C-alpha positions, 0 to 999 in steps of 0.5 A: 461496495456492499458492506456484505462479505465477498462473493465466492467469485471475488475470493476465487478471482483474488487467488487466481489473479493475485488482486482485484479492484473495488470501485468506490470503497470510500466515497467522495466525502471520505476521500476529500477528508483524507486528501485535505488532511494529508496535504495540509499535514506538516508532520507528514510533510516533515517526515516524508523522504525520497527514494531515487528511482534509478531513472532520474526521478524520486519517489516521496513517501511517509510511513507509519507502523501503528494506526492511531485515532486520526483520519489515517487510522480510521482508514486503515482500521475501517471494517469495510477494508479489514473484513475483506482482508480477513476473508482473503487470508482466512484469519484475523489480521493486524496492521503491518504498516501504512504509507502515503505515496506522494507522486507530485505532478511532473516530479514523481518518480517510478517504482521498479517491479517488485513483490512486497514479500521480496522485502518482508521475507527479509524482515522475518515474515515466514509466509506470504500471508499478507495483503496490501490495500492500495487506495487512490487519493487522487485520480490514477491514470497511465499519464500520472503513473498509476499502479501496474500489476502482472496478473497471476504473477503471485503464483510464481513464488518469491522472486530474487530482488536486486538493487535499482537506484535507492530501491530494491526491485525484482530481477529484471531478467526474470520480470522480462520473461514473466511479461512474455507469459503473463498479462500486464494490467494498468490499474486506473482508478478514481479517488476512493477506488481500492486494489487488494493485492497479494504480497507476491504479486509483481507490481510497479508504476511509472514516473508522473509526467502529467500536470496532476498529483497522484497520491495514494494510501497503502495499508498493509496487513499480516495474518496473526499467525504469521507474526515475524520471527524476529524484531524488524522495521514493522511490528509483530502481531498487535490486535487491531481495533476495527472502526465502523463505516461512520468513523471517518465522517465522525473524526473529520480532518483532524488528528494530524501526524505525531500528536495522535499517531500511536506507537511512534508517529511517522517514520523518518527516512533518515531512521529507516535507511535499511527499510526498503520501502515499496509501493 
């Protein structure tokens, strides 16, 4: 992707469809650094936790609120990512949280249909002025449970969410009706591709029944003026220090886990049972 601003057509596509994919936002060397760091990171592994998908599978993930000086922070603070989100939301943004989704080969569970704002509303966030950036660490295909979205479903507003296994998903009856009128998209991606999507966009993923892992980094941002009205599992407005395009190469595969994760490192699943994490 060019480091120039988004075109008017790209901005219009986001507001019309609720998402767009940027191919090659991060290059092969940058993604290799992220992959090798994450898969060797004992702090991430020890603090990862599972969520029952209600279909016999389990989703494994690790989550953190504040970006540090490690490789994860270099991705979530990357100007090429943050500048795009600020253009979409039309104001300064801050890091709401990030997570690594670990869909292991043969065992990775599914995510139910949901909207991110279906949860974040409950955290005291008044408006759906948030954007998530979903970056493929491994190749994402239909076979290994790639992200699925319903085009333009963000225009429906916030949908009621109900319990599905250990997850909380959008009302299945409503989703079934939505799928009769809106287009289902499978977001197949190569490593380094990223999806920018609206917090009210309905999305899900299938179990990973393939022979290949499907890990993804998801960075979530909130508008500065939309800081939560009460304390919750994710932070209020905290200024975000952007980094330039060379930051990932400069830091390389170092800065593991707890020692460099500002504001409290990875969040343990045992401490976050009330936080209904989604992909």
